[in-house]
C-alpha positions as CSV (number, residue, x, y, z in Angstrom):
1,M,-43.5,41.5,18.1
2,T,-41.2,38.3,19.2
3,D,-37.5,38.5,18.7
4,E,-37.5,34.9,18.9
5,T,-36.4,32.9,15.4
6,T,-39.1,30.2,14.2
7,Y,-37.3,26.8,12.5
8,H,-38.9,24.8,10.3
9,D,-37.9,22.1,8.5
10,D,-37.1,23.8,4.9
11,D,-34.6,26.0,6.7
12,A,-32.7,22.8,8.3
13,F,-28.9,23.4,7.5
14,D,-26.6,20.9,5.5
15,F,-23.7,19.7,7.9
16,S,-22.2,17.8,5.4
17,E,-22.4,21.1,2.7
18,E,-21.4,23.6,4.8
19,L,-18.5,20.5,6.0
20,D,-17.1,19.5,2.0
21,R,-17.8,23.8,1.5
22,K,-15.3,24.2,4.2
23,A,-13.0,21.3,3.2
24,L,-12.3,22.5,-0.7
25,E,-12.1,26.0,1.0
26,A,-9.0,24.8,3.0
27,I,-8.1,23.2,0.8
28,E,-8.0,25.7,-2.3
29,Q,-6.3,28.2,-0.3
30,I,-2.9,25.3,1.0
31,V,-2.6,24.5,-2.7
32,T,-2.4,28.2,-3.4
33,K,0.2,29.1,-1.8
34,F,2.2,26.5,-2.3
35,E,1.8,27.0,-6.1
36,K,2.6,30.3,-5.7
37,K,5.5,29.1,-3.5
38,L,4.5,30.9,0.2
39,L,3.9,27.7,1.9
40,T,6.9,24.5,2.0
41,R,6.3,20.8,0.6
42,S,5.7,19.6,3.7
43,E,4.5,22.8,5.4
44,A,1.8,22.2,2.5
45,F,2.0,18.4,3.0
46,V,1.1,19.1,6.8
47,G,-1.7,21.4,6.3
48,I,-3.6,19.1,3.9
49,K,-3.3,16.1,5.8
50,A,-4.5,17.1,8.7
51,V,-7.7,19.0,7.0
52,F,-7.8,15.1,5.7
53,D,-7.4,13.0,9.5
54,T,-10.3,16.1,10.5
55,A,-12.7,15.7,7.9
56,Y,-12.1,11.7,5.5
57,G,-14.9,9.9,6.2
58,L,-17.5,12.1,6.4
59,L,-17.0,14.4,3.4
60,S,-19.0,13.2,0.6
61,A,-16.9,11.1,-2.1
62,D,-16.0,14.2,-4.2
63,V,-14.7,16.0,-2.0
64,S,-12.9,13.0,-0.3
65,E,-11.4,12.1,-3.9
66,T,-10.3,15.0,-3.9
67,L,-8.3,15.4,-1.3
68,N,-7.2,12.4,-1.7
69,T,-5.6,13.7,-4.8
70,V,-3.6,16.4,-3.3
71,L,-2.2,14.5,-0.6
72,T,-0.4,12.1,-3.2
73,E,0.6,15.4,-5.5
74,I,1.7,17.3,-2.9
75,Q,3.1,13.8,-1.9
76,K,4.7,13.2,-5.0
77,S,5.7,17.4,-6.2
78,E,9.5,17.7,-7.1
79,Q,8.2,20.9,-6.6
80,T,11.5,23.6,-4.5
81,D,11.0,25.6,-1.8
82,R,11.5,29.4,-2.2
83,F,12.9,29.6,1.0
84,P,16.0,29.0,2.7
85,M,17.9,30.9,0.5
86,L,22.2,30.6,0.0
87,F,24.1,33.2,-1.3
88,A,28.4,33.4,-1.5
89,H,29.0,37.0,-1.2
90,K,32.5,38.8,-0.9
91,G,33.4,36.5,1.0
92,L,30.7,35.9,3.3
93,V,27.6,33.6,3.2
94,V,24.2,34.7,3.1
95,M,20.8,32.8,3.5
96,I,17.5,34.5,4.0
97,K,15.0,32.8,6.2
98,L,11.0,33.8,5.6
99,D,8.5,33.1,8.7
100,L,5.5,33.5,7.3
101,F,3.5,32.6,10.4
102,S,5.2,34.8,12.6
103,C,6.0,37.5,9.9
104,K,9.4,37.5,9.7
105,M,12.1,37.7,7.8
106,T,15.4,36.9,8.5
107,Y,19.0,36.7,7.5
108,S,22.0,35.5,8.0
109,A,25.9,36.8,7.3
110,I,28.2,33.8,8.1
111,K,32.0,34.7,7.9
112,P,34.2,32.5,6.3
113,D,36.3,32.3,10.7
114,G,32.6,30.3,11.4
115,T,31.5,33.5,12.9
116,K,27.4,34.8,12.0
117,M,25.6,38.0,12.3
118,D,22.2,37.8,12.2
119,K,19.2,40.6,11.3
120,E,15.4,39.8,12.1
121,E,12.8,42.1,10.7
122,V,9.4,41.4,11.2
123,F,6.2,42.5,9.6
124,D,2.7,42.9,9.4
125,N,1.3,40.3,7.3
126,E,2.5,37.9,4.9
127,Q,2.7,39.8,1.6
128,E,5.0,42.0,3.2
129,A,7.0,40.1,4.0
130,L,7.7,37.5,0.5
131,K,8.0,41.2,-1.0
132,A,11.2,42.2,1.8
133,A,12.7,39.0,0.7
134,L,12.6,38.3,-2.2
135,T,13.8,42.2,-2.4
136,K,17.0,41.1,-0.3
137,A,17.6,38.9,-2.1
138,V,17.1,40.6,-5.4
139,I,19.2,43.2,-3.5
140,F,22.2,40.5,-3.2
141,V,22.2,39.1,-6.5
142,K,22.7,43.0,-7.9
143,N,25.6,43.3,-5.3
144,G,27.0,40.2,-7.5
145,A,26.2,37.8,-4.6
146,K,25.9,34.0,-6.6
147,Q,23.5,31.9,-5.3
148,L,24.0,28.3,-3.6
């Protein structure tokens, strides 16, 4: 008995199919996060542009066309970014920022005299960070804050 694996021509790995699959998977993940407003328009554009710059010309015609279409649609998108959020509340301007890369939420309160107070919270994952930021926004609104 031997530990060696023997490959035959019919076992050949199709790199072009794998590259197409990986590119489509990356595109889908970026578009899904963008549509859920987990990525800003700029972040989504940079992500798709990175896939484009890396793989364009190596992909099948169909996947290349898809990539080009998605890149164009994100450029033309008028979707507003969810964060940062700004609120006016009891003489303060409150800003909630969300950094999904670091799973971090920062909120700042700026007083009329210009002094600023910051608080930062770090979470275990993107979903927890997003939930905390949205919860914080809802609490501000329930307490009478007006979104700017």
